[in-house]
C-alpha positions as CSV (number, residue, x, y, z in Angstrom):
1,M,54.9,56.2,-1.8
2,R,57.4,53.5,-0.9
3,L,57.3,52.2,-4.5
4,S,58.2,55.5,-5.9
5,R,61.1,55.8,-3.5
6,C,62.4,52.4,-4.7
7,L,62.1,53.3,-8.4
8,A,63.6,56.7,-8.2
9,P,67.3,55.5,-8.1
10,L,66.6,53.0,-10.9
11,T,64.9,55.7,-13.0
12,L,67.8,58.1,-12.4
13,A,70.4,55.4,-13.4
14,A,68.6,54.6,-16.6
15,A,68.3,58.3,-17.5
16,L,72.0,58.8,-17.0
17,A,73.0,55.7,-19.0
18,L,70.9,56.9,-21.9
19,A,72.2,60.5,-21.7
20,L,75.9,59.4,-21.9
21,P,77.6,59.9,-25.3
22,Y,78.3,56.7,-27.2
23,D,82.1,57.0,-26.8
24,A,81.8,57.3,-23.0
25,T,80.4,53.9,-22.5
26,P,82.9,51.5,-21.0
27,H,82.8,48.9,-23.8
28,A,83.5,51.4,-26.6
29,H,87.3,51.5,-26.1
30,A,87.9,48.0,-24.9
31,S,91.0,46.8,-26.7
32,A,91.6,43.6,-24.6
33,G,89.1,41.5,-26.6
34,P,89.9,39.7,-29.9
35,S,90.0,41.7,-33.0
36,A,87.5,41.3,-35.9
37,P,88.4,38.3,-38.1
38,N,90.2,39.2,-41.3
39,L,87.8,38.0,-44.0
40,F,89.6,36.5,-47.1
41,G,89.1,34.0,-49.8
42,A,87.2,33.8,-53.0
43,A,84.2,31.4,-53.2
44,C,84.8,28.9,-56.0
45,R,82.5,26.6,-57.9
46,T,84.1,23.7,-59.8
47,A,82.4,21.6,-62.5
48,V,83.8,18.5,-64.2
49,T,82.4,17.5,-67.5
50,G,84.1,14.4,-69.0
51,S,87.8,15.3,-69.1
52,H,87.3,19.0,-68.8
53,V,87.3,21.1,-65.6
54,V,85.9,24.6,-65.3
55,A,86.1,26.7,-62.1
56,Y,84.6,30.1,-61.3
57,C,85.9,32.0,-58.3
58,H,84.3,35.2,-57.0
59,N,86.1,37.4,-54.5
60,P,83.7,39.5,-52.3
61,Y,86.5,40.8,-50.1
62,V,89.0,43.7,-50.2
63,D,92.2,41.7,-50.4
64,T,93.2,40.1,-53.7
65,D,93.1,36.3,-53.7
66,R,95.6,34.5,-56.0
67,V,93.8,31.3,-57.1
68,R,95.0,28.2,-58.9
69,L,93.2,25.2,-60.3
70,H,94.8,21.8,-59.5
71,I,93.7,18.7,-61.5
72,E,94.5,15.1,-60.6
73,C,93.8,12.7,-63.5
74,A,92.3,9.3,-62.9
75,R,94.7,7.3,-65.1
76,W,98.3,6.7,-63.9
77,W,99.8,7.7,-67.2
78,D,97.7,10.9,-67.6
79,I,99.6,14.1,-66.5
80,D,98.2,16.0,-63.5
81,T,98.1,19.7,-64.1
82,D,98.2,23.0,-62.1
83,S,97.0,26.2,-63.8
84,A,98.8,29.4,-63.8
85,P,97.9,31.6,-60.8
86,V,95.2,34.2,-61.4
87,D,94.6,37.2,-59.2
88,A,90.9,37.6,-58.2
89,G,90.7,41.2,-57.1
90,P,88.0,42.7,-55.0
91,A,84.5,42.1,-56.4
92,L,85.9,40.1,-59.4
93,T,85.0,36.7,-60.8
94,V,87.7,34.7,-62.6
95,R,87.4,31.6,-64.7
96,L,90.0,28.7,-64.5
97,T,90.0,25.8,-66.9
98,G,92.0,22.6,-67.3
99,R,91.7,19.0,-68.6
100,C,93.0,15.5,-68.5
101,W,93.3,13.2,-71.6
102,K,90.8,10.8,-70.0
103,E,88.8,10.9,-66.8
104,V,89.4,13.5,-64.0
105,G,90.2,12.0,-60.6
106,S,89.8,15.2,-58.6
107,A,90.0,18.9,-58.9
108,W,90.5,21.6,-56.3
109,I,91.4,25.3,-55.9
110,S,94.2,26.7,-53.8
111,H,94.2,30.3,-52.4
112,Q,97.1,32.6,-51.7
113,K,96.8,36.1,-50.2
114,V,98.5,38.7,-52.3
115,R,100.5,41.2,-50.2
């Protein structure tokens, strides 16, 4: 009998906790914690073939991502280029291309949030 007397308050507390509506739980309205992160940015793949660069950027998020392809050429006399900005809207894939006269030194993508 002693065991049942010890378990009675615990059983009652568990039953009350399960019977409460979801919004009544203490953690449901806690606003003191950090907010959810704002997910942004297209995922880009860049391929260099000889003197040509091709990049595909896919934006899986709601906010539009303005992407640009930047190419730095390997030769000092070769002109580095920046592509025109292209808006990658939600669930869209965009293609960016560029080239050098000779070898490509490096290529990268920049991202800008469109307001």
